[in-house]
N, C-alpha and C positions, 0 to 999 in steps of 0.2 A: 650637453655634450655626453654626459654619462649614458643617457638613453640611447644616443647614437652608437656609442661603443657597444652597448648591450645588444643592439640590433645587428651590428657587425659580427659580434660573437655568435649570435644565433644563426646568421647567414653562413658563417664558417662551419658551424655544426651541421648545417644541411648538406654540406659536402660529405660529411661522415655518413649520413643516412643513405646516400646514394651508394656508398661502398660496402654496405652491410650485406652479408650473405643471409639467406632465409633458412631458418630452422623451425622446429616446432614452437608453438606459442608458449608453452610451458618453459621450454629451454631458454627462450628469449627473455622471459620475465625474470629468470634466475641469474642470468649472466649480465653483469654490469659492463658497460662500454667505457673504456678508459682512454682519455685523451691527455695530451701534454700541453701545458701552457708555459712557454719559455718567455720570461719577461724580466726586465731589470727592476726589481724592487729594492735593490741597494745599488750604490755606485751611480754611474752615468745614467740619467733618465729615470731615477728612482721615483720621481713624482708620477711619471706616466705609468710606471709599473705598478705602483700602489693603487692607482685608480683603475688600471686594467684588471688587477686582481679582484677588486671590489666588484667591478662590472661582471667579470666571469662568474664570481660566486652568486651574484644576483640572478644571472641567466641560468646557472646550474640549479638553483632552488626552484626557479620558475619551470624549467624543463622537467625536473623530477616530480614536482607537484602535479604537473599535467600528465603524468604517466610515463615519463622518460621518452626515449626514442624507439619507436616501434616496439614498445613494451620493455625495453632495456632501461634500467636506471643508468644515469650518466655519472661518471667519476672523473675528476680532474686532478692530475698530478701537476703541482705548480713547481717550476724550477726557476731559480734566480740566476740570470746570466750576468747580472751587474753591468750590463752593456758591454761586456768584454767578448771579443770574437773567440778567443781560445775557450772560454767557458761555454759559450753558445755551441761550439763544435762538440765538446764533451757531452753536453746535455742532450743534444740532438741524437748522438749515438746511444746514450744511456736510455733515452725515452723509447727509441725504436728497437734496440737490441735487448736490453735488460728488462724494461718494463713492458715491452711489446704493445705500445699504444697503437690505436687505430688511426690517429690523426694528431698532428702537432700544430698548435696555434702559436706563432712566433718563430723566431725571435723578432724583436721590434725594430731594429735598425738595419739600414741597407748594408752596412759593412758586415754585420752578422749574417744576414740572409745571403750575401754574396758567397760566403763559404759554406753555409749550412744547406742551401738549396741543392747543390750538387750531391751532398750526402743524402738528402731526402730521396733524390732520384736513385742513387746507388742502392739504398735500402728499401726503396719502393714503399715509402710512407708519405701520405699526403701532408703537405705543409703549407700554411698560409702565413705570410708576413703581413700583419695588420697595419703597420705604419711605414714600412720601407718605401722610399720614393725614388730610388735610382731608376732611370729609364731602362726598359728592356730586361730588368733583373729577373722577373718571373718568366717572361716570354722566352728568354734564353736558357731556361732551366726546366722545360717541360719534359715529361708529362705530369710530374707529381707535385709541382710547386705553383703557388698562386699568390697574389697579393690583394689587399683589400683597401687600397688607397690610390689616388691619382698620382702620377709621376711628376717630378719636379718640372719637367719640360712643359707640362700642361697646367701647372699651378703658378709658377713664378711669373711668366710673361703676363698673363691676364691679371694677376694681382698687382703688378707694377703699373700696368695700364689703368686699372681702376683707381689706384692710389693717386697717380698723376692727374687723372681726370678730376678727382675730388680736391686735390691740393696742387693746382696748376703753377703756383709760384715756387715750388720746390726745385732747386737747381742741382742738388747733389743728394745722393742717398746711398746707404750701404744695405745690402741684403745679407741677412744672417740666417 
């Protein structure tokens, strides 16, 4: 699973590559590219956040060891949303306005993305919610927002069907 998260992180970084402007090669090598990673490494979802932080750092080391992105070293500013919507909003604004990041990975939860995606559009900063699963969340907040997971409407039904096929004697279940 960690490898998959690393691959998702690298895929998200590729969005950043597309948005880069072209300058001289020397200038590119001197200028680091800074992205934000908003995740819950305390509070609700801390286990996901801690693993996501490890994955991002592994990807960062790999990217920079390979020469960075188009000659730029990559830097990540990690922010702890604690899974709280209010904190995610403050951090989205801070990342875009104060730290002037080129890209925001996160926040992690649908409730956070629901309020942060419109802010990303307002501030014209690309944002990818790596784990939010509420249907149409990213699609309703284009052009600057994306997600990197299937939506609940595409996950829950097929999962229940597969479970019932494997365990046909189950009469009642709860989906959490």
